[in-house]
N, C-alpha and C positions, 0 to 999 in steps of 0.2 A: 335795614341792612347797613352795616358799618363797612364802608369800602376800604378804609385804612386797615381795618383788621383783616378783611379779605385779601388785601394786597400783601400784608405780612404773612398770612397763612400760605398764600400762593408762592411767595418767595421761599418760605421754609420748605414747602413741599418740593419746589424745583431744586433747591439745594440738596435735599436728601435724595431725591431721584438721581441727580447728577453724581453724587458721591457713591451711591449704591451701584449705579451702572458702571462707574469706573472700577470699583473694587471687584465687582463680579466678573470683570474681564481681565483681571491680572493673571489669573491662573494659579491661585493659592494651592489648590489640590495637587496640581502637577508639580509645583515647586516643592511641596511637602513630600510628595511621593519620591521625587528624585533625591531630596536631601536625607530622607530616612531609609532609602533602599540599601541594598547590599553593597552597591558601588556608588556612593554619593558623588555628585559633581556639582560644582558651583558655576552657574552662568554669570558672567561678569556684568550682565545687564539687570540682574535681579535686585541688587541693592537700590539702584536708582528707581526702578519700577515700584518697589515696595515703599520707598521714600515718598514717591508721588501719591501713592494710595494713602499713606499716613497723612500727608498734607491735605488731601481731599477730605478726609474725615475730620481732621483737626479744624479746618476752616468752616465746616458745615455747622450751622446752628441746629444742633440735634434737639429733638424734643426731650423733656426731662427724663422720660422713661428709657430713652436710648443712650443717655450720657454714660452710664456705667459700661455698657457694651462698647461704646466709642472709645472710652478711656482705656479699656482692656486691649482693644485693637491697636491703638496708637502705641501703647507701652510694649505690647508684644512685637509690633513692627520694629520698634527701636532696638529691641534685643536681637532680632534676626538680622537687621541691617548691620549692626556692630560686628557680628561674627562673619557675615558675608564680606564686609569690607576688609576684615583681617584675613579673609580666605582660609578660615580655620575649619577645615573639613571635619575635624574631630569634635567640634562643638556645635554643629548646625542642627542636629536632629531634634533636640528638645525645643529650641526656639522655633523651629519650623512647625513642629506639632502644635505648639502653643498658639502661634499666629494662625494656623489653619483653623483651629477650634474657635479662636476669637473672631476670625473673619466670618465663619458660618453663623455664630451667635449674632453678630451685628447685622449681617445681610438678612438673615431670617426675620429677626425682630424688626428691622427697617421695612422690609417688604410687607410684613404683617401690619405695621403701623400705617403704611400707605394704603393698604387694602381697606383698613378700617376708616381712614380718612375719606376714601372714595365710596364708602358705604357697602363694601363687599365683606363677606366673611373672611377672617384672617386665614382660614384654611388649616389651622392647627389640628382640627378634628378630621380633616380629609385624608384619605389614603394617599400616600406619596407626597404629603406636605413637607416643605423644607428641602434642604439639600441632602441627598443620600448618595453614597458612592457604592 
């Protein structure tokens, strides 16, 4: 058993677990629903909260198969942060939808990766797998 490799894998798993836990608690669904609804409103705290989620993902050593999803998430976060900071209510809908989709893609793939690492079925073939609204 290579303890150095085990330590690196444990650190990678811990980093991914922390990032996923953080982004799963931001409330991207609620943000997207509010920003794409008939009367969108911008919460002044969202830009900072999304920036923190972006940072959490950006500093995480993602496994190779999750990097594209991580990159999409951080790019989509940047777009939404920009319109939120401008308080541009007319431009929030599309970036909010894009980030919501990117969030789900990263979260679902990340948890499936962790499930596989733990020796569990990823659950893609299970009823109710993934995030559904």
